[in-house]
N, C-alpha and C positions, 0 to 999 in steps of 0.2 A: 640797322646798326647794332641792335641788341643781339641779333643772331651771331654776329661776328665776335662779340664779347663771350658768348657761350662757347663757341668753337675754340677761341683762343684759350679760355679757361680750361677746357677739356684737354687741349694739347699740352698745356702747362702741367696739369695733373698727371697725365700719362708720362711726360718727360721726367717729372720728379720721381714718379714711382720707378721708372726704369733706372734712374741714377741711384736710387736707394737700393735696388737689387744689386747693382754693380758694386756697392760699398759694403757688401756682406762681410762680416768679420771672419777672419781665419780661425782655425781651430786653436792656434797658439794665442791669438788675441782673446778668444773666449776663455781659455784656461787662465790667462792672466787676470781677466775680470773676475773669475771665480775665486782665484787666490786672493784677490784684493777685497773680496766681499767678507768683511770681518765684523765681529761684534755680535751682540744679541739683538735679534730683530723681532718685531711684534707680528709681522705677517710675511709670507713668502715674497721673494723678489720675482715678480711676474715678468718683468722686462728681461732679466737675465735668463729665466727659464724659457722665454720665447726665443731667445737667441740660440739656445741649444736644442730646442725641439726640432725634430726632423733632420738633424745633422748626424746621421748614422756613420758617416765617413770619419767623424772625429772620435768615435768609440768612447764616449764619456762613461766613466764608471759610476756606479750607484752613489759612491761617496762624493764624487764631483757634482752630481745632480742634486744631492741633498745639500751640499755646501752652497750651490748656486741659489737654492731656494731659501735656506734657513741660516746661512753663515755659520756662526759658532754656537748656535742653539744646540743643546744636547739632543741626541736621538731619544724620543720618548720610550719608556720601558714597554715591553710587550705586556699585553693584558693577560691575566690568568687564563681566560678563555682561549686566547690564541696559543698560549703555551701548552695547554692541555690538548688542544686540537692537533698541534704539531707532533706532540708525543704520541697521541693516539693513532695518527696517520703514518707514523714511522718516518717522518721527514726531519728528524733532529739531526743536526750536524754531527758527523763522525759515525753515523749509523749506516755505513755502507757495507755491502757484502763483497769485499775484495779478497 
């Protein structure tokens, strides 16, 4: 009898996993969740980031990804070391040979 319980449990888990895959949020729903993520947060919103990961068809911008993680927290300033490296390597914005 116990074996039937294990099989039944396995079937239920597989069924629930399949239904969860079918309920994947649309790009518009994820964007609405990103827009609704407001305020200052102490740590990144891992749940929202997991919704957008691997969703290349949605073409999320860097700003959307940052907001999904950190809401209204300001972008940290670049360190002096990163600023010097960017200038040294010639990757500063507006430094194109057009």
